[in-house]
N, C-alpha and C positions, 0 to 999 in steps of 0.2 A: 354605639352602645346598644346591645340588646334591649336593655330596659328604658332607653332614653331616645325616642325617635329624633331629639333636636341636637344630638350628639352623635357623631359615628356614623353608623348605616344610614341613617336617615337624613343627616345634613351635614355635608361637607362645605358649604359657604363658600364654593369657587375659591378657595385660597391654595397657595401653596404652604402647606404646614411646615414649621421651623422647630417644633415641639416632638420629642418621643412620647408615645411611639408613633405618631400620625406621620412625623417628617417623611417617614421612607415612601407612604405610598399616596398620602394625601397630597396630591399635585394638580388638581383638577384645573387650576387657572393657566399652568403651563400646558396641559394637555389639550385644552379648548384654544388657546393662543398659539400655540406651536405644532404639537403633534398631529393632531385631527386635521387641520388645514395642510399639512404636509400630505398626509395619506389621500385628502381629497384630490389635492393637485396630481398627485402621481397616477392614481388610478380613475378619475373621474375627467371628462373633458370640460371643466370647469373655469370660468374667468375670473381668476384670484384679485383681479384688479377692480372688481366689483362685489364687496360682500356687505352683507347686512347682519344684524344680530338682534336676536329678540330672545324672551323668555317668561316664565311665569313664577310668580311668587320669589324663592330663592334663585330660581334661573332668573328671573328678571333683574334679581340684584346682581346675578354675575354678567348678565347683559350691559346694565348700566355702567358697572365699573371698567369692564373690559372697553367699551366704546371710550369711555373717559380716558383712560391709561393708556390706549394705542390711538392717538390723533392720526387721521389719514387712512387708516387700516379699515373702517368701516364707513359705508356711505348713509346708512340710516341705522337708527335703534328705537326699538319700541319695547315695552314690558306689560304683562298683564300682573297686577297688584304685586309689584315689587317690594321687597323688604330695602328701603332706602337709607336708613342709618343704622345698621346693624351694632355699631360699637357703642349704642347708648340703650338698646333694646334689650329688656330684661330675659326675653327667651334667646338672645344670640349671644349675650357676652359670655356665659359660661362656656359656648364652644369656642369663641374666639380666643378666650383664655387659655384653653387646653391645646390650640392649633398653633397660637403665635405667642404665646406666654403672657406673662403679667404686664407687660409694658403695653398700656392701652394706646401709645403715640403709634405703635406698629398696626393697630387694629385700622386706623385710618387710612392705611394702603388699599384695603378693601372695603372702604364706605364710601357709596355714592355722593352722598351730601357732603361730606368732609372733603372729599376730592374737588367737587365744584368751588367749596369755600376755599380751597388751598390752590385754587387757579386753574384747574383741569377744567378745559372747554369741550363742547362738541356742538355740530350745528343746530340739532332740535332734536327733542325726544317726543314720542306718543307714548301715554300711559293710560290704560283702562283699568278702573277700580270699581268692585262691587261695595255699595253703600251699606249691604247686609253682610260684608264678610266679617266674620269671627275672628279675624286676626288683625282687623284694621287698627284698633286703638291700642293694642298689644305690642304688636312685631311690624307693622306695614308703614304707617303714618305717612302717607304721600305728601303732606303739606309741608312735612319738612323739607323734601326736595323742591316742592315748588316755590318755598321762600329762598331756598338757596339760588335756584336757577332765576328768579325775579331779580334778584341783588346783584347775580352776574350778568343778567341780559341774554341768558340762553332760551331760546323759544321752546317752551313746553304746553304740549296740548294734554291735559289732564282731564279725563272724562270720568265723571263720577254717576254711576249706574244704579238707581234705585231698584231695589227687590232683587239684587244678584249677590252671591256669595263668593266663596273661593274656589267653587267647584268646576267641573269639566263643562258643565251647562254655560256659565260665564264665558270661559273660554272661547267654546265653540260658536258662540252668539255672535262675539265679535272678531274672530280669528279672519274673517274675510277683508275686514276694515284694515287689520295691521297688513296682511299680504300685498293689499292694494297700495299702501302707504309705501311699503319696502320696493314694489315694483315700481311706481313712480319715481323714487329717488334713485334707484338703480338704473335708469333709463334715462335720467335727466342729470345734467351737468352745470356747474356755475348756478344752481339756485340756493346757495346758503342763504339761509336768513338770519345770521347772528346778529344779536343786537334788539331784536323784537322783544317785547314784553312777554312773561309767561302769562298763561290764561287758563282759568278754571271753568269747565262747561259742566253743567248738570244736565244731562240728557234724561229723556224718559226711559221707562222701561220699554222694552221691543216685544 
């Protein structure tokens, strides 16, 4: 919607919408899981047996749910300041209601924390979060995902960086770490560490 960046043009939440008028074109989940990889496989010399996924903010939310909902598809998953529980965040609930309808149970299908609580698993996650992020308490709330992963025995490296907000500077500062994280897991096999406890690391500003 032109007057609200959290709905419509500014925020698709990586769902396949079921409600009009969004159901016709709001199918970002299917686009990223099915259509885009098919195009990559057709036109580029890519090894589709080794895929990783990552994203920032709403894209981080998309990365988490796609990794959890497609076991075996991705070798690694990481996120910058992801929205980890959109079904309960005040800034995302209105969008999910419009895209998926009033039945909040359907929202859980696109909620990383709820997916873990419902039994979905992934070998391990890396999340970086800025401690000065203006959306931290209202919409991101990574501690909810941390708690869910801890209870499920999913290894989670959650790094909270003092002095960083939601901006490009935050992403660019730690992007190299994420690229190395994925490169390591895409080149190694049999290194799953499912069962280790989740961990929270507070790291100094770089």
